[in-house]
N, C-alpha and C positions, 0 to 999 in steps of 0.2 A: 468412538475416537473424537478426540478434538485435534484440531491443527493450528499451527501458527504460519501463517504465510507472508514472506517478506515480498515487497512490491516496489518496484522503481516506478515513480509516478512522475509523467510529464504531461505539460498543458498544450494543448492545441488549437488552433484557430478553427472555427467550424463554419462560419460564413459572415456574411454583412447584414443579416436579417436582423432587424430592431437595433441597429446599431452595431452589429458585431457581437458575436457569442464565441464561447471558449468552452473545452472539454477537457477532462483529465484523462488519459490514458494508463490504465494500469499493466504493467510487466511483471510478472510472477517470476522472480530469481531464486526463491528457495521456499520449500514447505518444511515443516518439522512438525513430528507427532508431540503432542503436549502431554509429559508426564501425568498420570491419573491423579496424582496428589495435588496437582494446582487445579482440577476442574471447580472446585468448590469455592464459592464466593468468598468465604473467610478466609481463603489462602491468598488474597490478591497480592500482598507483598511479596511472596515467592513467584506468582506469576509475573509480577512486575519485574523481579529480578531477572528471571527466565527470559523475557522480552528482551530486557536492556542488553543481556549478554549475547542474544542473537543479533540483535541491531547493530552493536560496536563491529561485529565482523564484515557489516555491508556497509557502513556509513564512509567508507571511501569511494563508494560510488555516487553518493550525494555530492552535488555542486550547483552553484548559482541559486537561483530564485526562480521557481515555476510562475510567479506570479510578475516577474520582471519581462520587459521585451526582449532582453538579453537572453532569456530562458534558463533552463536548469532541469535538474533532476533531483527529485525529493526521493526519500526512502521510508516508507510506512510497514509497517506490523499489523497484521489484523488476525484475531481467532476466529476459526471456521469451523464448520461441522463437516465440510468437505474441503479438500485441498484444491487451492488455487480457485477459489469460487469467484473472486472479483477480477479475474483475468479479462483484459479487455480482448473482443473479439471482433466487434464491428464497430465503425464510426458512426455515432448519433446522428441524426437529421432533425434538422429544426422543424418544430410543429407548433 
């Protein structure tokens, strides 16, 4: 099975090391099973239309610009082999 997960992405301040660093935090808001017909690469147009229709439902969650000091939330979709694979669970540490 393949999945399409929709994430809200926010940018957070990680620390002051090396002049300051930031990281993206992924919150999964929905996961959908991708129809088997869209699994093949040759069906990329159908896959693109499928993702666009899913993203339209969640675009009201998007606001601002995550790269701006004012902040914001971006909405992104990813095809995954496991549902909610990119969900953030721990804050990264500067290495």
